[in-house]
C-alpha positions in Angstrom: -5.8 115.9 100.1 -2.3 114.6 100.6 -0.9 114.1 104.1 1.4 117.0 104.9 0.8 119.0 101.7 0.0 122.7 102.4 -3.6 123.5 101.6 -4.5 126.8 99.9 -8.0 128.2 99.3 -8.5 130.5 96.3 -11.8 132.2 96.4 -12.4 133.9 93.0 -15.3 135.4 91.2 -18.7 134.2 90.0 -17.9 136.1 86.7 -15.8 134.5 84.0 -13.9 137.7 83.3 -12.6 138.3 86.9 -11.8 134.6 87.1 -9.5 134.9 84.1 -8.0 138.2 85.2 -7.1 136.7 88.5 -6.0 133.3 87.1 -2.3 134.2 87.4 -2.8 133.6 91.2 -2.6 129.9 90.5 1.0 130.0 89.5 1.8 132.6 92.1 0.4 130.4 94.9 2.7 127.7 93.7 5.6 130.1 94.0 4.7 131.4 97.4 3.5 128.0 98.9 5.6 125.3 97.2 3.8 122.0 96.9 0.4 123.6 97.7 -2.8 121.7 97.0 -5.3 124.4 95.9 -9.0 124.4 96.3 -10.7 126.9 94.1 -14.2 128.4 94.8 -15.8 130.1 91.9 -19.0 130.6 90.0 -20.4 127.5 88.3 -20.0 128.9 84.8 -16.3 129.4 85.4 -15.5 126.2 87.2 -14.2 124.4 84.1 -11.4 127.0 83.8 -9.7 125.5 86.8 -10.2 121.7 86.3 -6.8 121.3 84.7 -4.9 124.1 86.5 -1.7 123.0 88.1 -1.9 122.2 91.8 -5.7 122.4 91.9 -7.2 119.4 93.6 -10.8 120.6 94.0 -13.2 123.1 92.6 -16.2 124.3 94.6 -18.8 126.0 92.4 -20.7 128.6 94.3 -23.7 130.6 93.1 -24.9 133.8 94.7 -27.8 133.3 97.1 -30.1 135.6 98.9 -29.0 137.1 102.2 -25.4 136.1 101.5 -26.3 132.4 101.7 -23.5 131.5 99.4 -20.9 132.7 101.9 -22.4 130.6 104.7 -22.4 127.6 102.4 -18.8 128.2 101.4 -17.8 128.7 105.1 -19.3 125.3 105.9 -17.4 123.7 103.0 -14.1 125.1 104.1 -14.1 125.7 107.9 -12.9 122.2 108.6 -9.5 122.6 106.9 -6.4 124.3 108.3 -5.3 126.5 105.3 -1.7 127.6 104.8 -3.1 130.5 102.7 -6.5 131.9 101.9 -6.7 134.1 98.8 -10.0 136.0 98.4 -10.6 137.9 95.1 -14.0 139.0 96.4 -12.6 140.9 99.3 -15.0 139.3 101.8 -14.5 138.6 105.4 -14.4 134.8 104.9 -10.6 134.5 105.3 -10.9 135.9 108.8 -13.4 133.2 109.8 -11.1 130.3 108.7 -8.1 128.8 110.3 -5.4 130.1 108.0 -1.8 131.2 107.9 -1.3 133.8 105.2 -4.2 135.9 103.9 -4.4 137.6 100.5 -7.6 139.7 100.3 -8.6 142.0 97.5 -9.1 145.7 98.4 -11.1 148.0 96.0 -9.1 151.0 97.2 -6.3 149.7 95.0 -8.5 150.5 91.9 -6.8 153.8 91.2 -6.3 153.6 87.4 -4.4 150.4 87.3 -5.5 147.5 85.2 -7.4 144.9 87.2 -4.7 142.3 86.5 -2.3 144.6 88.2 -4.5 145.1 91.2 -4.9 141.3 91.6 -1.1 141.1 91.5 -1.0 143.6 94.3 -3.4 141.5 96.2 -1.1 138.5 96.0 2.0 140.6 96.9 3.6 139.2 93.7 7.0 140.4 92.7 5.8 140.9 89.1 2.5 141.2 87.3 0.6 137.9 87.3 -0.2 136.9 83.7 -3.7 135.5 83.1 -3.7 132.0 81.9 -6.1 129.5 80.4 -5.4 125.9 81.4 -6.6 123.8 78.4 -7.0 120.0 78.6 -7.5 117.3 76.0 -11.3 117.3 76.6 -11.6 121.0 75.8 -9.4 120.6 72.7 -11.4 117.7 71.5 -14.7 119.5 72.0 -13.4 122.5 70.1 -12.1 120.4 67.2 -15.6 118.7 66.9 -17.1 122.2 66.3 -14.5 123.7 64.1 -13.6 120.6 62.1 -10.3 120.0 60.3 -10.5 123.0 57.9 -7.3 124.9 57.4 -9.0 128.2 56.7 -8.2 131.0 59.3 -10.9 131.7 61.8 -12.2 135.1 63.1 -13.9 134.5 66.4 -16.7 136.8 67.3 -18.4 137.2 70.7 -21.4 139.6 70.4 -22.5 138.9 74.0 -22.1 140.5 77.4 -23.6 140.2 80.9 -25.1 143.7 80.6 -27.2 145.3 77.8 -25.3 148.6 77.9 -22.0 146.7 77.2 -23.5 144.9 74.2 -22.9 146.3 70.7 -26.3 145.8 68.9 -26.7 142.4 67.5 -27.8 143.6 64.0 -24.6 145.6 63.7 -22.6 142.4 64.2 -24.4 141.0 61.2 -23.6 144.1 59.1 -19.9 143.9 60.3 -19.7 140.3 59.1 -21.1 141.2 55.7 -18.4 144.0 55.4 -15.7 141.6 56.4 -16.8 138.9 54.0 -16.4 141.4 51.2 -13.0 142.6 52.4 -10.0 141.0 50.5 -8.1 140.6 53.7 -10.6 138.0 54.8 -10.9 136.0 51.6 -11.4 132.4 52.6 -11.7 133.2 56.3 -14.4 131.6 58.4 -16.4 133.4 61.1 -17.0 131.6 64.4 -19.6 132.8 66.8 -18.9 132.0 70.4 -21.0 132.3 73.5 -22.8 130.4 76.2 -26.2 128.8 76.5 -28.8 131.5 75.9 -26.6 133.7 73.7 -28.1 132.4 70.5 -30.3 135.5 69.9 -27.3 137.9 70.1 -25.3 135.7 67.8 -28.0 135.0 65.2 -27.5 138.0 62.9 -23.8 137.5 62.6 -24.2 133.8 62.1 -26.8 134.3 59.4 -24.6 136.9 57.7 -21.7 134.4 57.7 -23.7 131.8 55.9 -21.7 128.8 54.7 -18.5 130.4 56.1 -20.0 130.5 59.6 -19.2 128.3 62.6 -21.7 128.0 65.4 -19.9 127.6 68.7 -22.6 129.2 70.8 -23.6 127.0 73.8 -21.4 124.2 72.5 -19.6 122.8 75.5 -18.4 124.6 78.6 -16.2 127.7 79.0 -13.0 125.7 78.6 -14.2 124.3 75.3 -15.0 127.8 74.1 -11.5 128.8 75.2 -10.0 126.0 73.2 -12.0 127.1 70.1 -10.8 130.7 70.5 -7.2 129.5 71.0 -7.5 128.0 67.5 -8.7 131.3 66.0 -6.4 133.8 64.3 -8.2 136.8 65.7 -11.0 137.6 68.2 -13.5 140.5 68.3 -16.0 140.8 71.1 -17.9 142.9 73.6 -16.5 143.7 77.0 -17.1 140.2 78.4 -15.6 137.2 80.0 -14.9 135.7 76.6 -12.9 138.8 75.7 -10.6 138.1 78.6 -10.5 134.4 77.7 -9.3 135.3 74.2 -6.6 137.6 75.5 -5.4 135.0 77.9 -5.0 132.4 75.2 -2.7 134.7 73.3 -5.2 135.3 70.5 -5.0 138.9 69.1 -8.1 140.5 70.7 -10.2 143.5 70.1 -12.6 144.5 72.9 -15.5 146.8 72.3 -16.3 149.1 75.2 -19.2 151.4 76.0 -20.0 152.8 79.4 -17.5 150.7 81.3 -13.9 151.2 82.6 -11.9 150.0 79.6 -8.6 151.1 81.2 -9.3 148.9 84.2 -10.7 145.8 82.3 -9.0 146.0 78.9 -7.9 142.7 77.4 -4.5 142.1 79.0 -1.3 141.6 77.1 0.6 142.8 74.1 -2.0 141.4 71.7 -5.0 143.2 73.4 -6.7 146.1 71.7 -9.6 148.4 72.9 -12.1 150.3 70.9 -14.1 152.5 73.3 -17.0 154.7 72.6 -15.1 157.3 74.5 -11.3 157.2 74.7 -11.2 159.6 77.6 -10.9 157.9 81.1 -13.9 158.7 83.2 -16.1 159.8 80.3 -18.8 157.2 79.5 -20.7 157.1 76.2 -23.2 154.5 74.9 -21.7 151.6 73.1 -24.1 152.4 70.3 -21.8 155.4 69.5 -19.5 152.8 68.0 -20.5 152.8 64.3 -20.0 149.8 62.0 -17.4 151.7 60.1 -15.3 152.3 63.3 -15.5 148.7 64.3 -14.7 147.5 60.8 -11.6 149.7 60.6 -10.4 148.5 64.0 -10.8 144.9 62.9 -8.7 145.7 59.8 -6.1 147.3 62.0 -6.0 144.2 64.3 -5.6 142.0 61.2 -2.8 144.2 59.8 -1.0 144.2 63.1 -0.9 140.5 63.7 -1.7 138.8 60.4 -0.3 141.1 57.7 -1.3 144.1 55.6 -3.8 144.2 52.8 -1.1 143.3 50.3 1.4 141.3 52.2 3.2 140.2 49.0 4.0 143.7 48.0 7.4 145.2 49.1 
């Protein structure tokens, strides 16, 4: 810590998706507290997202413990500092137990149909919506390049994973989807990259097998920032409602998110290049993700391609 520099504590989520959706707070803190040195507290799997973020001098990984032990541990790690501002995405009482000037605390009562990015912006009292951002560094880019190689072929990134079974489109359908896409003229010469974390290999296996020689295995290869760098090099992204879906949207990659019984209107991939395919397009009506057929997903991938890459016959007038 620098002498005299205002210190800001940013407590964000243990989930990658919420960390990404709230990541715009980093720039907003810099606007509201000029010269701030930011300490970020987040889940260990998301910690790499903030290592290159501007103004961040320290990342405290925290993991949920029984009987709220993680909050006691985080209090012990932060109570000795006089904070200029404490930002709490979790909406806990921690900020009231610390010596702090300004407080920005999330309130679930704001979740009245707005996108979560917008409710996080309300939390920060921001003048405009805080855009999610991925802060890539040379290490992440290098790790991604080692996986993808120097091929010039366009890449379709696929993330057939999620933290919940009911948000996961069946793994075997991902395999069928890749077979369909390989046979589609729009994707001639494309490569298919599977992304995910350690332990996601079973969910990715059918799609990776279907991709064959045109496949890239980026599952469990490096941390979340390396995955983000790999996705950033992709032309398109398709994935379940997951943290990687939000990562893809934040990199500016055209993104299609598959939603089953979850609030797609609240957690849709943010930005002009984000698209949603929900098992039910009606807000408040939840249907199983298995209601999404291969044909529906295939057609939506083609629509994503045509919107951002070009039509089936781009050389035709």
